[in-house]
C-alpha positions in Angstrom: -101.2 99.1 42.3 -99.0 99.6 39.2 -98.0 103.2 39.9 -98.0 105.7 42.7 -97.5 109.4 42.7 -95.0 110.1 45.5 -94.4 113.9 44.8 -96.0 116.4 42.4 -94.9 115.3 38.9 -93.1 112.2 40.1 -94.5 108.6 39.9 -92.9 105.3 40.7 -94.1 102.1 39.0 -94.1 98.3 39.4 -92.3 98.3 36.0 -89.2 99.3 37.9 -89.1 102.8 36.5 -89.8 106.2 37.7 -91.8 108.7 35.7 -91.3 112.5 35.6 -94.3 114.4 34.1 -92.0 116.6 32.0 -92.0 114.8 28.7 -93.0 112.5 30.2 -89.6 111.1 31.1 -89.0 107.5 32.0 -86.0 106.9 34.4 -84.6 103.5 35.0 -81.2 102.3 36.1 -78.8 99.3 36.5 -79.5 97.3 33.3 -76.1 95.5 33.6 -76.1 94.4 30.0 -73.6 91.6 29.3 -74.1 90.0 32.7 -74.2 86.5 31.5 -71.0 86.9 29.5 -69.2 88.3 32.5 -70.2 85.3 34.6 -69.2 82.8 31.9 -65.6 84.2 32.1 -65.6 83.2 35.8 -66.9 79.8 35.0 -70.6 80.3 35.7 -73.0 79.7 33.0 -76.6 81.2 32.9 -79.2 81.2 30.1 -78.8 84.3 27.9 -82.1 86.0 29.0 -80.9 89.3 30.6 -81.0 91.4 27.5 -84.0 89.7 26.0 -86.1 90.2 29.1 -84.9 93.8 29.4 -85.9 94.3 25.7 -89.4 93.0 26.3 -89.8 95.0 29.5 -88.6 98.2 27.8 -91.1 97.7 24.8 -93.9 97.3 27.5 -92.8 100.5 29.2 -92.6 102.5 25.9 -96.1 101.3 25.0 -97.6 101.9 28.4 -96.1 105.3 29.2 -95.3 106.7 25.7 -92.2 108.7 27.0 -90.7 111.5 25.0 -87.4 111.1 26.9 -85.8 107.9 28.5 -83.0 108.4 31.1 -80.7 105.3 31.7 -79.4 106.0 35.2 -76.0 104.3 35.0 -74.5 100.7 35.1 -75.9 100.2 31.7 -73.2 97.5 31.0 -72.1 95.1 33.6 -68.4 94.5 33.0 -66.0 97.1 34.2 -63.5 96.1 31.6 -63.4 97.1 27.9 -66.5 95.4 26.3 -66.3 92.4 24.0 -68.2 92.1 20.8 -71.2 90.5 22.4 -71.6 93.0 25.1 -71.1 95.8 22.6 -73.9 94.3 20.4 -76.3 94.0 23.3 -75.7 97.7 24.4 -76.0 98.9 20.9 -79.3 97.0 20.3 -80.9 98.5 23.5 -79.9 102.0 22.6 -81.1 101.6 19.0 -84.5 100.3 20.4 -85.0 103.1 22.8 -83.9 105.8 20.3 -86.7 104.7 17.9 -89.2 105.7 20.5 -87.7 108.7 22.4 -84.7 110.9 23.2 -82.2 108.8 25.2 -80.0 110.2 28.0 -77.2 107.9 29.1 -75.8 108.7 32.7 -72.5 107.1 33.5 -72.3 104.5 36.3 -69.3 103.0 37.9 -69.6 99.9 35.6 -69.8 102.1 32.5 -66.1 102.4 31.5 -65.8 102.6 27.8 -69.5 103.1 27.3 -69.0 106.3 25.3 -66.8 104.3 22.9 -69.5 101.8 22.3 -72.3 104.3 21.5 -70.5 107.4 20.1 -71.0 106.4 16.5 -74.7 106.0 17.2 -74.9 109.7 18.2 -75.1 109.3 21.9 -73.3 111.3 24.6 -72.7 109.7 28.0 -73.1 112.3 30.7 -72.4 112.3 34.5 -75.8 113.7 35.4 -78.8 115.5 34.1 -81.1 118.0 35.7 -84.9 117.6 35.1 -87.8 119.4 36.9 -85.3 120.5 39.5 -84.2 116.9 40.3 -80.6 115.9 39.8 -80.4 112.5 38.1 -77.1 110.7 38.6 -76.1 107.1 39.1 -75.2 107.4 42.8 -71.7 105.9 43.1 -70.6 109.6 43.2 -72.6 112.1 45.2 -72.6 115.6 43.7 -74.4 116.9 46.8 -77.3 118.3 44.7 -80.8 117.7 46.2 -83.4 116.6 45.5 -81.6 113.7 43.7 -82.8 110.5 42.0 -80.2 107.7 41.9 -79.7 104.0 41.3 -76.5 102.1 42.3 -77.8 100.8 45.6 -80.0 97.9 44.2 -82.2 98.4 47.3 -84.2 95.5 48.7 -85.7 94.5 52.0 -85.8 91.1 53.6 -88.9 90.2 55.6 -88.1 87.1 57.9 -90.5 84.2 58.3 -91.7 83.1 61.7 -90.3 79.6 61.1 -87.3 80.4 59.0 -86.9 81.5 55.4 -88.6 84.7 54.5 -89.2 87.0 51.6 -86.8 89.3 49.8 -88.4 92.3 47.9 -86.6 94.9 45.8 -87.8 98.3 46.3 -88.0 102.1 45.7 -86.6 104.1 48.6 -88.0 107.7 49.2 -86.3 109.7 51.9 -88.6 112.7 51.3 -87.1 115.0 54.0 -83.6 114.7 52.7 -84.7 114.8 49.0 -83.4 111.3 48.0 -85.1 108.8 45.8 -83.5 105.5 45.0 -84.6 103.2 42.2 -84.5 99.4 42.2 -82.3 97.7 39.6 -83.9 97.0 36.2 -81.8 93.9 35.4 -83.7 90.7 36.4 -80.4 89.2 37.5 -79.6 91.9 40.2 -80.0 90.4 43.5 -80.6 93.4 45.6 -78.6 94.9 48.5 -80.7 94.3 51.7 -81.3 97.5 53.6 -80.7 97.2 57.3 -80.4 99.8 60.1 -76.6 100.0 59.8 -75.2 102.7 57.6 -72.0 100.8 57.0 -74.1 98.5 54.8 -75.3 101.3 52.6 -73.4 101.9 49.2 -74.9 105.1 47.9 -73.5 108.2 49.8 -76.7 110.2 49.3 -78.8 107.5 50.9 -76.2 106.9 53.6 -76.3 110.6 54.4 -80.1 110.7 54.7 -82.4 109.7 57.6 -83.0 106.4 55.6 -84.4 104.6 58.7 -87.4 106.8 58.2 -87.5 106.6 54.4 -90.6 105.2 52.7 -90.2 101.8 51.2 -92.2 100.7 48.3 -91.7 97.0 47.3 -91.8 95.9 43.7 -93.7 92.7 43.1 -95.7 90.8 40.4 -98.8 92.0 42.2 -97.8 95.7 41.9 -96.2 98.2 44.3 -96.5 97.5 48.0 -96.3 100.4 50.5 -94.2 98.8 53.2 -94.0 101.8 55.5 -90.6 102.9 56.7 -87.4 100.8 57.0 -87.9 100.9 60.7 -91.4 99.5 60.2 -90.2 96.8 57.8 -87.5 95.7 60.4 -90.4 94.8 62.7 -92.4 92.7 60.1 -92.5 88.9 60.0 -94.5 86.6 57.7 
């Protein structure tokens, strides 16, 4: 399935975005623009495909869901430091693309130092959070304590071991409904994912850590669509 309604007015999709009915509003997080350039500075060289693949995916999302508002849920840029020319250009291209289709709300993530400087002259204001339909939308590196909350930051994934070694790693949405916490998978194709295990010390986002996340619903994002994998406790018992 391409999308699933998990709450009234809230859908998750295999396009790695969440849709709120008000607007509608597309919510996506962790683009990490400028990722390749940051790795090159460390001596690692990758094809420059992150921004282009994100651009193509965003065009598909705009066409498919026709949003009136798009919320970028933090870590829009990758490098913590002041952006170089190339990273600034990538960020500005994406903001310009989105602004041609919808209102753009940029939420600040922990990687987004200097983001306001990059987009200020384009008319954008970077905010710490936004409230829509009673949901607090924030990146997740800081927990404002408001619930229900929709966050990124965690880059959640699950690993399903194989019976003879190997296994399968699947990025996912996490929905801790009882605690009012929804976590989005990263939008960047380079984001490797943080494997969720039944050990709270391995969880980065405080809102997820404070929830009963062992019993949260896990929805895997695959080329075949969304996969309802049950709870994290259920996933821990699966082998392939």
